[in-house]
ZAMARGU-4260 file (C-alpha; in steps of 0.2 Angstrom, whole numbers, plus 5000, padded with zeros to 4 digits):
<rodrens>
0) 5750/5016/5176 | 5734/5007/5172 | 5735/4990/5160 | 5727/4992/5143 | 5712/4983/5140
5) 5712/4968/5127 | 5728/4964/5132 | 5732/4945/5126 | 5746/4937/5136 | 5754/4918/5130
10) 5757/4910/5146 | 5763/4894/5140 | 5768/4883/5124 | 5750/4879/5112 | 5744/4864/5120
15) 5739/4851/5107 | 5721/4849/5103 | 5720/4869/5103 | 5704/4873/5097 | 5704/4877/5078
20) 5699/4897/5076 | 5705/4913/5074 | 5719/4918/5084 | 5711/4935/5088 | 5695/4927/5094
25) 5694/4916/5110 | 5675/4910/5110 | 5669/4905/5126 | 5665/4887/5126 | 5658/4886/5145
30) 5651/4894/5159 | 5659/4896/5173 | 5649/4885/5184 | 5647/4870/5170 | 5664/4862/5169
35) 5664/4844/5181 | 5678/4830/5181 | 5670/4823/5165 | 5676/4840/5155 | 5697/4835/5162
40) 5707/4836/5147 | 5697/4849/5135 | 5703/4863/5131 | 5690/4877/5136 | 5690/4897/5137
45) 5682/4904/5149 | 5676/4925/5151 | 5670/4932/5167 | 5673/4944/5182 | 5688/4939/5195
50) 5678/4934/5212 | 5694/4933/5221 | 5713/4931/5216 | 5726/4922/5228 | 5746/4920/5227
55) 5752/4901/5235 | 5770/4902/5230 | 5771/4911/5212 | 5755/4900/5209 | 5743/4912/5205
60) 5721/4906/5206 | 5709/4916/5203 | 5690/4911/5206 | 5682/4915/5190 | 5663/4918/5190
65) 5649/4921/5179 | 5631/4921/5179 | 5630/4902/5182 | 5644/4900/5195 | 5663/4902/5199
70) 5679/4890/5190 | 5694/4891/5200 | 5708/4894/5184 | 5729/4891/5187 | 5740/4903/5182
75) 5760/4895/5182 | 5770/4907/5172 | 5787/4906/5169 | 5800/4915/5179 | 5806/4926/5165
80) 5788/4930/5158 | 5788/4948/5160 | 5772/4951/5153 | 5762/4941/5162 | 5771/4949/5178
85) 5767/4966/5170 | 5748/4960/5169 | 5744/4950/5186 | 5750/4963/5197 | 5737/4976/5190
90) 5722/4962/5190 | 5709/4967/5203 | 5694/4959/5208 | 5680/4963/5198 | 5689/4965/5183
95) 5684/4957/5169 | 5695/4943/5161 | 5696/4929/5147 | 5705/4914/5148 | 5710/4899/5138
100) 5717/4883/5147 | 5714/4865/5148 | 5704/4859/5162 | 5714/4846/5176 | 5707/4836/5191
105) 5710/4844/5208 | 5714/4827/5218 | 5712/4823/5236 | 5713/4840/5248 | 5714/4852/5235
110) 5695/4849/5227 | 5684/4861/5236 | 5665/4850/5239 | 5655/4866/5243 | 5657/4872/5222
115) 5648/4862/5207 | 5666/4863/5199 | 5675/4859/5215 | 5683/4842/5207 | 5692/4854/5193
120) 5703/4869/5190 | 5707/4877/5173 | 5727/4878/5169 | 5728/4896/5158 | 5737/4896/5144
125) 5731/4914/5137 | 5722/4927/5143 | 5714/4943/5139 | 5710/4958/5150 | 5696/4966/5142
130) 5692/4980/5159 | 5702/4982/5175 | 5689/4986/5189 | 5692/5000/5203 | 5689/4995/5220
135) 5670/4992/5225 | 5661/5002/5238 | 5655/4986/5246 | 5660/4968/5246 | 5651/4959/5232
140) 5648/4946/5241 | 5630/4938/5246 | 5635/4936/5266 | 5643/4955/5270 | 5633/4963/5256
145) 5617/4958/5266 | 5625/4971/5279 | 5630/4986/5267 | 5616/5000/5269 | 5603/4998/5255
150) 5604/5014/5250 | 5623/5011/5245 | 5617/4994/5238 | 5603/5005/5228 | 5615/5015/5223
155) 5627/5005/5214 | 5610/4991/5209 | 5625/4985/5193 | 5636/4979/5206 | 5623/4972/5220
160) 5616/4962/5206 | 5634/4952/5204 | 5629/4944/5219 | 5626/4927/5220 | 5608/4927/5230
165) 5603/4943/5217 | 5607/4932/5202 | 5599/4918/5210 | 5581/4928/5211 | 5584/4936/5194
170) 5585/4918/5187 | 5571/4912/5200 | 5559/4926/5192 | 5565/4923/5174 | 5561/4905/5178
175) 5544/4909/5186 | 5538/4920/5171 | 5544/4907/5159 | 5531/4892/5167 | 5517/4905/5168
180) 5519/4907/5151 | 5518/4889/5147 | 5504/4885/5156 | 5493/4898/5149 | 5499/4895/5133
185) 5494/4876/5135 | 5475/4881/5138 | 5472/4894/5124 | 5476/4909/5131 | 5484/4922/5120
190) 5496/4936/5126 | 5492/4951/5120 | 5499/4969/5125 | 5488/4985/5130 | 5493/5004/5128
195) 5503/5012/5142 | 5494/5027/5138 | 5479/5029/5142 | 5464/5042/5152 | 5462/5046/5166
200) 5448/5035/5176 | 5453/5041/5194 | 5442/5026/5204 | 5456/5016/5215 | 5476/5025/5219
205) 5482/5040/5212 | 5486/5038/5194 | 5501/5046/5186 | 5499/5059/5172 | 5508/5062/5155
210) 5505/5078/5148 | 5500/5079/5128 | 5512/5089/5118 | 5501/5090/5102 | 5485/5091/5112
215) 5492/5104/5124 | 5481/5104/5142 | 5476/5087/5140 | 5484/5072/5147 | 5486/5052/5145
220) 5487/5042/5162 | 5498/5027/5167 | 5486/5012/5168 | 5484/5005/5186 | 5478/4991/5179
225) 5473/4984/5160 | 5456/4981/5167 | 5446/4990/5153 | 5454/4986/5138 | 5455/4966/5145
230) 5436/4968/5146 | 5437/4975/5130 | 5447/4961/5123 | 5432/4949/5129 | 5420/4959/5119
235) 5431/4958/5106 | 5429/4938/5105 | 5446/4935/5112 | 5439/4922/5127 | 5456/4919/5134
240) 5469/4933/5140 | 5485/4936/5149 | 5498/4949/5148 | 5512/4952/5160 | 5510/4971/5162
245) 5519/4985/5170 | 5506/4992/5180 | 5507/5012/5190 | 5502/5018/5204 | 5506/5036/5213
250) 5504/5026/5230 | 5516/5027/5247 | 5529/5016/5245 | 5531/5000/5256 | 5541/4982/5258
255) 5527/4975/5246 | 5520/4992/5236 | 5531/5000/5222 | 5525/5014/5213 | 5528/5002/5194
260) 5526/4985/5195 | 5521/4971/5186 | 5508/4961/5184 | 5502/4944/5179 | 5484/4949/5171
265) 5472/4935/5167 | 5452/4938/5158 | 5442/4922/5151 | 5424/4924/5143 | 5410/4910/5148
270) 5420/4907/5166 | 5412/4906/5183 | 5421/4905/5198 | 5423/4887/5200 | 5431/4886/5184
275) 5444/4902/5188 | 5446/4894/5205 | 5451/4876/5195 | 5462/4888/5183 | 5471/4898/5194
280) 5475/4883/5205 | 5483/4873/5192 | 5493/4888/5188 | 5502/4891/5205 | 5503/4872/5205
285) 5514/4872/5190 | 5525/4889/5196 | 5528/4883/5211 | 5534/4865/5203 | 5544/4869/5189
290) 5552/4886/5198 | 5554/4875/5219 | 5550/4858/5214 | 5536/4859/5228 | 5519/4851/5226
295) 5505/4861/5233 | 5490/4853/5236 | 5475/4858/5228 | 5461/4863/5229 | 5463/4878/5239
300) 5452/4880/5253 | 5440/4896/5254 | 5435/4909/5267 | 5422/4920/5266 | 5426/4939/5268
305) 5419/4942/5286 | 5425/4924/5293 | 5441/4930/5288 | 5439/4949/5300 | 5431/4939/5314
310) 5443/4926/5316 | 5460/4935/5310 | 5455/4952/5310 | 5460/4954/5290 | 5455/4949/5273
315) 5472/4945/5269 | 5473/4932/5284 | 5490/4923/5288 | 5484/4905/5291 | 5498/4897/5295
320) 5498/4899/5316 | 5482/4902/5326 | 5479/4916/5338 | 5462/4917/5334 | 5450/4932/5336
325) 5435/4929/5347 | 5421/4942/5349 | 5415/4946/5370 | 5400/4958/5363 | 5386/4945/5370
330) 5398/4945/5387 | 5401/4962/5390 | 5385/4970/5385 | 5378/4975/5402 | 5396/4976/5410
335) 5400/4986/5424 | 5417/4994/5413 | 5407/5004/5404 | 5422/5008/5391 | 5414/4990/5383
340) 5397/4989/5386 | 5395/5008/5379 | 5404/5003/5363 | 5392/4989/5362 | 5376/4998/5364
345) 5382/5012/5352 | 5383/4995/5339 | 5399/4993/5341 | 5408/4975/5345 | 5420/4971/5360
350) 5434/4956/5353 | 5449/4950/5360 | 5462/4935/5357 | 5476/4925/5368 | 5494/4928/5365
355) 5501/4910/5375 | 5517/4912/5385 | 5520/4932/5381 | 5514/4939/5400 | 5532/4942/5402
360) 5530/4956/5387 | 5542/4971/5392 | 5536/4988/5395 | 5543/4995/5377 | 5537/4978/5369
365) 5521/4985/5377 | 5522/5001/5375 | 5527/4998/5355 | 5509/4987/5352 | 5500/5002/5361
370) 5506/5013/5348 | 5501/5002/5334 | 5483/5001/5342 | 5485/5019/5342 | 5488/5021/5326
375) 5472/5011/5319 | 5462/5023/5327 | 5462/5014/5346 | 5462/5026/5360 | 5473/5014/5368
380) 5476/4996/5374 | 5467/4983/5385 | 5472/4969/5391 | 5478/4954/5403 | 5491/4946/5409
385) 5489/4929/5418 | 5505/4927/5431 | 5507/4920/5445 | 5489/4913/5445 | 5482/4931/5446
390) 5472/4944/5433 | 5483/4958/5432 | 5478/4972/5424 | 5471/4989/5427 | 5454/4984/5420
395) 5452/4967/5427 | 5443/4974/5443 | 5427/4980/5433 | 5424/4962/5429 | 5413/4951/5437
400) 5416/4933/5438 | 5403/4930/5426 | 5413/4940/5413 | 5429/4931/5419 | 5424/4913/5418
405) 5418/4918/5399 | 5435/4921/5394 | 5442/4910/5403 | 5431/4897/5395 | 5432/4902/5376
410) 5448/4906/5378 | 5457/4893/5387 | 5468/4905/5399 | 5485/4898/5406 | 5499/4906/5415
415) 5509/4915/5406 | 5495/4919/5394 | 5492/4939/5389 | 5473/4945/5382 | 5472/4958/5372
420) 5456/4970/5370 | 5448/4980/5356 | 5430/4989/5356 | 5424/4999/5344 | 5415/4999/5329
425) 5417/4981/5321 | 5428/4983/5304 | 5440/4994/5315 | 5440/4982/5331 | 5445/4967/5318
430) 5459/4977/5310 | 5467/4983/5327 | 5467/4965/5333 | 5473/4956/5316 | 5485/4969/5318
435) 5494/4965/5335 | 5491/4946/5331 | 5507/4949/5317 | 5515/4959/5329 | 5514/4945/5342
440) 5518/4932/5330 | 5534/4941/5328 | 5537/4942/5348 | 5534/4923/5349 | 5545/4920/5334
445) 5558/4931/5342 | 5555/4920/5360 | 5558/4905/5349 | 5538/4901/5353 | 5533/4902/5337
450) 5543/4892/5321 | 5534/4890/5304 | 5544/4881/5293 | 5552/4891/5277 | 5543/4879/5263
455) 5526/4881/5270 | 5514/4887/5259 | 5496/4890/5264 | 5485/4897/5250 | 5470/4902/5255
460) 5453/4911/5244 | 5445/4924/5253 | 5426/4926/5246 | 5409/4935/5247 | 5417/4952/5250
465) 5403/4967/5251 | 5401/4970/5234 | 5403/4991/5240 | 5406/5001/5257 | 5399/5017/5263
470) 5412/5031/5265 | 5407/5043/5278 | 5419/5053/5270 | 5409/5055/5252 | 5393/5052/5259
475) 5389/5037/5248 | 5396/5019/5243 | 5410/5015/5234 | 5416/4999/5227 | 5426/4988/5236
480) 5434/4980/5223 | 5432/4990/5209 | 5415/4997/5200 | 5414/4981/5185 | 5413/4969/5200
485) 5396/4957/5196 | 5384/4955/5210 | 5380/4937/5219 | 5365/4935/5207 | 5352/4930/5224
490) 5361/4947/5233 | 5356/4957/5217 | 5338/4960/5222 | 5346/4971/5237 | 5354/4985/5227
495) 5341/4996/5228 | 5336/4993/5246 | 5350/4989/5256 | 5367/4989/5243 | 5378/4985/5260
500) 5373/4967/5258 | 5375/4964/5241 | 5390/4951/5241 | 5402/4953/5225 | 5406/4939/5216
505) 5426/4944/5219 | 5439/4933/5226 | 5456/4937/5232 | 5472/4924/5231 | 5481/4924/5248
510) 5496/4913/5254 | 5504/4916/5273 | 5498/4932/5274 | 5500/4939/5258 | 5487/4943/5246
515) 5495/4939/5230 | 5481/4944/5218 | 5462/4949/5215 | 5450/4946/5202 | 5430/4945/5200
520) 5417/4940/5189 | 5413/4957/5177 | 5397/4964/5174 | 5392/4963/5158 | 5376/4970/5153
525) 5377/4988/5148 | 5360/4992/5160 | 5368/4986/5176 | 5384/4994/5174 | 5375/5010/5170
530) 5364/5008/5187 | 5378/5003/5198 | 5388/5019/5191 | 5373/5029/5191 | 5363/5024/5207
535) 5372/5016/5218 | 5391/5024/5217 | 5380/5039/5213 | 5393/5045/5199 | 5386/5059/5190
540) 5378/5053/5171 | 5391/5067/5164 | 5406/5058/5171 | 5399/5039/5169 | 5400/5045/5150
545) 5415/5054/5147 | 5427/5040/5157 | 5415/5025/5153 | 5407/5028/5139 | 5415/5020/5128
550) 5412/5004/5137 | 5394/5004/5140 | 5393/5005/5123 | 5403/4991/5117 | 5391/4982/5131
555) 5378/4981/5120 | 5387/4973/5104 | 5385/4955/5112 | 5397/4956/5127 | 5399/4938/5132
560) 5400/4935/5152 | 5417/4934/5159 | 5430/4937/5175 | 5445/4939/5178 | 5459/4940/5190
565) 5477/4949/5191 | 5493/4944/5202 | 5507/4954/5209 | 5521/4947/5201 | 5534/4955/5214
570) 5526/4947/5226 | 5523/4930/5221 | 5543/4931/5215 | 5547/4938/5233 | 5537/4922/5243
575) 5546/4911/5230 | 5562/4917/5234 | 5561/4918/5253 | 5565/4934/5255 | 5552/4950/5263
580) 5554/4962/5252 | 5549/4966/5235 | 5565/4979/5231 | 5577/4962/5234 | 5569/4954/5216
585) 5566/4970/5204 | 5581/4972/5196 | 5580/4992/5198 | 5567/4994/5211 | 5562/5013/5217
590) 5566/5016/5238 | 5551/5021/5250 | 5554/5040/5243 | 5551/5035/5224 | 5568/5037/5219
595) 5581/5028/5208 | 5597/5031/5216 | 5607/5024/5204 | 5600/5036/5189 | 5595/5051/5201
600) 5577/5050/5195 | 5566/5059/5196 | 5574/5076/5192 | 5571/5092/5186 | 5567/5096/5169
605) 5569/5113/5157 | 5559/5127/5158 | 5560/5123/5139 | 5552/5108/5141 | 5538/5112/5152
610) 5533/5124/5138 | 5534/5111/5124 | 5521/5103/5133 | 5511/5118/5141 | 5514/5116/5159
615) 5520/5131/5173 | 5524/5124/5187 | 5520/5132/5205 | 5536/5127/5210 | 5544/5135/5196
620) 5535/5152/5200 | 5542/5148/5217 | 5561/5148/5211 | 5558/5161/5199
</rodrens>
């Protein structure tokens, strides 16, 4: 028979100095992680979950846990205390109990130096049983919990969040947002909410649509970001705005991406790039100091987009290790190896990088690297190994002595090294080797050849992006960042003649190879914004009016110069917590299939609900 809840048991006679309160209440006096040696002799009340129970010769020891930590409590019942005996024999781990008792010292070998509360324990005088737990589907334990299948953890997320590691990450996330709010408030920013139901303006990722019941056939869109609203706030004279905003993108999920995510959104009037860098660097310094107690040096280094791609193969480079790319287009322009020379003749490039000591790469590892390269459009992955004083590769026989000398000189090749090549158009060649570079860094870590301290934080501003890129698929230019980004003033004259050479005033903040956030100085003149929409991006005039007409109208009424930035809060907290997946730092995340396993969503809805929204689905028709 289950023990009824809210049962009050008296274990021992009432103690002198007991709390003066109603007999029917035992209000918590301390959290389970708060008691210290200075509290010995105090009468206290604790409430929490049973982390473990140990019976030592009739004396019961319980580790009681709440969000702040553990306290050992001790029950030493009288042998004729039948109520107590009935109670304790039914208690299980994860049951919720409330206890009252006196704090006692744990002397000598009885103390637990690994616990902040390890020098004390509480001898129970009363206990209230609030809830008896069934056996959990997995251990509520940090070490064992890490080995549990993630789907099972997400199905019982409310249990997973009881683990100490998960509680600490939730706490750190709270400390991060608190630090951000304090910093922004001190600098005159207003915290302003913007609408969640917006209009569809697809210019980035796929949107989530919300049908309108009262206007059949019309839809709202959930915001990918508050971009247009925050610009309207600048037009309205707010001057300094921020928001910790929920955003939505219907994208494929991965370790650092969720369909619903949290964004720190910021916009300022009368700002230039230099002031933006300074304020945001100050924010990062504040957050790292408040949460980790770490001093971050500023100013952060800056790197143009072109240099980042040329050296690291990606616009969010991890600069904690080298393995830099080199260009050999000039070297192989007339090479007898036609794969290289033909690529260069057709306007492409040949790039290479050295992975030191990785000539011993296994066939399986080499095959995996080749598959990675192919997934990015490569036909294969050319390489040269330096082993036993020889260059070993199917392609080396095509290289002249001059070409080998150029490789040796620029890459400083040594015994045990391996060189990887990519021959393609510039951006693709960079991307292929940029990815292979990261894969090689992981192989070096496994071999103990590359060590990156866990407390190393390499911040970097990536700047001078192209304002737009030409998309062959669409036969027109598209915005590299978004269509509201202002061009660099000295490049504005190229908008009509050579748009591809125009640099935008946007900037990304990168940390350890992760893009923390990005932003730009915005266009604030109606005529320039209209020109970008219609003449450069070739968006039809009627579409510009339907999507952005209100913005162009607003810019006619004294719009100030302004700019902003948005940071992925989930990614920021992920790095602060030292984990590799944002699912770990989100209370209730979705799986890679976009499911919430705990609530079993998304789920079907009734035909009646669909009719109310004037919606008919093709799936429903097939089922009928």
